[in-house]
C-alpha beads as a LAMMPS data file, in Angstrom:
LAMMPS data file: protein, C-alpha beads

130 atoms
129 bonds

1 atom types
1 bond types

-500.0 500.0 xlo xhi
-500.0 500.0 ylo yhi
-500.0 500.0 zlo zhi

Masses

1 110.0

Atoms # bond

1 1 1 -273.653 174.207 -165.075
2 1 1 -271.275 172.001 -163.191
3 1 1 -271.582 168.248 -162.933
4 1 1 -269.599 165.692 -160.999
5 1 1 -267.322 163.548 -163.118
6 1 1 -267.844 159.835 -162.909
7 1 1 -265.033 158.310 -160.807
8 1 1 -263.914 155.885 -163.513
9 1 1 -263.675 158.738 -166.018
10 1 1 -261.659 161.110 -163.861
11 1 1 -258.430 159.215 -163.321
12 1 1 -257.596 155.576 -162.942
13 1 1 -255.166 156.173 -160.061
14 1 1 -257.269 158.646 -158.069
15 1 1 -259.146 157.584 -154.987
16 1 1 -262.922 157.696 -155.159
17 1 1 -263.064 160.827 -153.000
18 1 1 -260.534 162.611 -155.238
19 1 1 -262.329 161.529 -158.386
20 1 1 -265.733 162.421 -156.970
21 1 1 -264.525 165.931 -156.137
22 1 1 -263.521 166.616 -159.745
23 1 1 -266.021 168.823 -161.498
24 1 1 -266.257 169.435 -165.195
25 1 1 -268.370 171.841 -167.150
26 1 1 -271.285 170.451 -169.060
27 1 1 -271.326 171.267 -172.740
28 1 1 -272.996 174.656 -173.145
29 1 1 -276.420 174.833 -174.629
30 1 1 -276.783 176.550 -177.949
31 1 1 -278.238 179.584 -176.139
32 1 1 -275.349 179.939 -173.699
33 1 1 -272.202 182.077 -174.000
34 1 1 -270.515 179.922 -171.387
35 1 1 -267.209 178.315 -172.457
36 1 1 -266.937 174.568 -172.311
37 1 1 -263.837 172.979 -170.810
38 1 1 -264.552 169.671 -172.535
39 1 1 -264.726 170.921 -176.102
40 1 1 -263.006 174.277 -176.081
41 1 1 -259.552 175.504 -175.291
42 1 1 -258.567 172.516 -173.177
43 1 1 -259.286 169.855 -175.737
44 1 1 -256.309 168.362 -177.552
45 1 1 -253.752 170.330 -175.562
46 1 1 -250.034 169.769 -175.874
47 1 1 -247.694 168.817 -173.069
48 1 1 -246.276 172.343 -173.040
49 1 1 -249.731 173.867 -172.665
50 1 1 -250.619 171.321 -169.983
51 1 1 -247.660 172.492 -167.867
52 1 1 -249.167 175.993 -167.735
53 1 1 -252.565 174.713 -166.550
54 1 1 -253.882 174.453 -163.060
55 1 1 -254.028 170.961 -161.567
56 1 1 -257.820 170.869 -161.989
57 1 1 -257.583 171.845 -165.655
58 1 1 -254.852 169.237 -166.171
59 1 1 -257.090 166.580 -164.572
60 1 1 -259.911 167.556 -166.911
61 1 1 -257.611 167.373 -169.935
62 1 1 -256.323 163.973 -168.861
63 1 1 -259.857 162.719 -168.229
64 1 1 -260.892 163.922 -171.692
65 1 1 -257.851 162.262 -173.254
66 1 1 -258.697 158.991 -171.499
67 1 1 -262.252 159.211 -172.791
68 1 1 -260.991 159.853 -176.341
69 1 1 -258.487 156.996 -176.052
70 1 1 -261.157 154.609 -174.788
71 1 1 -263.479 155.576 -177.634
72 1 1 -260.660 155.159 -180.137
73 1 1 -259.808 151.739 -178.688
74 1 1 -263.479 150.743 -178.832
75 1 1 -263.693 151.779 -182.495
76 1 1 -260.450 149.944 -183.234
77 1 1 -261.751 146.759 -181.586
78 1 1 -265.007 147.039 -183.515
79 1 1 -263.093 147.404 -186.812
80 1 1 -260.936 144.430 -185.897
81 1 1 -264.021 142.340 -185.087
82 1 1 -265.598 143.253 -188.433
83 1 1 -262.376 142.440 -190.297
84 1 1 -262.083 139.128 -188.444
85 1 1 -265.706 138.275 -189.240
86 1 1 -265.128 139.127 -192.914
87 1 1 -261.981 136.995 -193.038
88 1 1 -263.779 134.098 -191.354
89 1 1 -266.612 134.331 -193.890
90 1 1 -264.094 134.480 -196.739
91 1 1 -262.259 131.452 -195.338
92 1 1 -265.495 129.458 -195.186
93 1 1 -266.378 130.500 -198.742
94 1 1 -262.941 129.507 -200.003
95 1 1 -263.098 126.180 -198.155
96 1 1 -266.459 125.441 -199.778
97 1 1 -265.040 126.403 -203.174
98 1 1 -262.014 124.162 -202.668
99 1 1 -264.275 121.287 -201.614
100 1 1 -266.554 121.648 -204.638
101 1 1 -263.559 122.030 -206.987
102 1 1 -261.991 118.926 -205.453
103 1 1 -265.186 117.003 -206.177
104 1 1 -265.190 118.264 -209.773
105 1 1 -261.516 117.326 -210.136
106 1 1 -262.120 113.841 -208.724
107 1 1 -265.026 113.341 -211.159
108 1 1 -262.931 114.556 -214.133
109 1 1 -259.998 112.315 -213.151
110 1 1 -262.241 109.257 -212.944
111 1 1 -263.843 110.137 -216.286
112 1 1 -260.363 110.573 -217.780
113 1 1 -259.327 107.120 -216.507
114 1 1 -262.453 105.552 -218.020
115 1 1 -261.778 107.234 -221.367
116 1 1 -258.126 106.130 -221.332
117 1 1 -259.186 102.539 -220.641
118 1 1 -261.762 102.680 -223.467
119 1 1 -259.140 104.153 -225.777
120 1 1 -256.666 101.414 -224.808
121 1 1 -259.267 98.740 -225.723
122 1 1 -260.028 100.401 -229.054
123 1 1 -256.407 100.846 -230.196
124 1 1 -255.739 97.199 -231.022
125 1 1 -258.925 96.942 -233.090
126 1 1 -258.295 100.266 -234.883
127 1 1 -254.651 99.548 -235.756
128 1 1 -255.366 97.079 -238.587
129 1 1 -257.787 99.501 -240.208
130 1 1 -255.114 102.165 -240.627

Bonds

1 1 1 2
2 1 2 3
3 1 3 4
4 1 4 5
5 1 5 6
6 1 6 7
7 1 7 8
8 1 8 9
9 1 9 10
10 1 10 11
11 1 11 12
12 1 12 13
13 1 13 14
14 1 14 15
15 1 15 16
16 1 16 17
17 1 17 18
18 1 18 19
19 1 19 20
20 1 20 21
21 1 21 22
22 1 22 23
23 1 23 24
24 1 24 25
25 1 25 26
26 1 26 27
27 1 27 28
28 1 28 29
29 1 29 30
30 1 30 31
31 1 31 32
32 1 32 33
33 1 33 34
34 1 34 35
35 1 35 36
36 1 36 37
37 1 37 38
38 1 38 39
39 1 39 40
40 1 40 41
41 1 41 42
42 1 42 43
43 1 43 44
44 1 44 45
45 1 45 46
46 1 46 47
47 1 47 48
48 1 48 49
49 1 49 50
50 1 50 51
51 1 51 52
52 1 52 53
53 1 53 54
54 1 54 55
55 1 55 56
56 1 56 57
57 1 57 58
58 1 58 59
59 1 59 60
60 1 60 61
61 1 61 62
62 1 62 63
63 1 63 64
64 1 64 65
65 1 65 66
66 1 66 67
67 1 67 68
68 1 68 69
69 1 69 70
70 1 70 71
71 1 71 72
72 1 72 73
73 1 73 74
74 1 74 75
75 1 75 76
76 1 76 77
77 1 77 78
78 1 78 79
79 1 79 80
80 1 80 81
81 1 81 82
82 1 82 83
83 1 83 84
84 1 84 85
85 1 85 86
86 1 86 87
87 1 87 88
88 1 88 89
89 1 89 90
90 1 90 91
91 1 91 92
92 1 92 93
93 1 93 94
94 1 94 95
95 1 95 96
96 1 96 97
97 1 97 98
98 1 98 99
99 1 99 100
100 1 100 101
101 1 101 102
102 1 102 103
103 1 103 104
104 1 104 105
105 1 105 106
106 1 106 107
107 1 107 108
108 1 108 109
109 1 109 110
110 1 110 111
111 1 111 112
112 1 112 113
113 1 113 114
114 1 114 115
115 1 115 116
116 1 116 117
117 1 117 118
118 1 118 119
119 1 119 120
120 1 120 121
121 1 121 122
122 1 122 123
123 1 123 124
124 1 124 125
125 1 125 126
126 1 126 127
127 1 127 128
128 1 128 129
129 1 129 130
């Protein structure tokens, strides 16, 4: 089974007519003995192996590599978005914690001042008793 490659998947620099003429094999069904150019021998080829290929095979390999790179970039962006969301949530949590701790500290400082003033008033009266 042959299918036409989508123009944006074939090559970025190719004209629409060149990209539209590129054909790739559809993945074989589980009942087929037919080799698949997308998943078989042409996947993950090296530069040396690519030099021995026909121009059509090279185009297919490059199109597959672009697809893999785009998927990898998409996954990377998704991970980055999740990490950014987690960091933003953590920042908000820490800001709330700092705010509540600041309120507790302010309350404790005012209570400490009140106790120091009460202690200062009691010292003169307690001194003669000692």
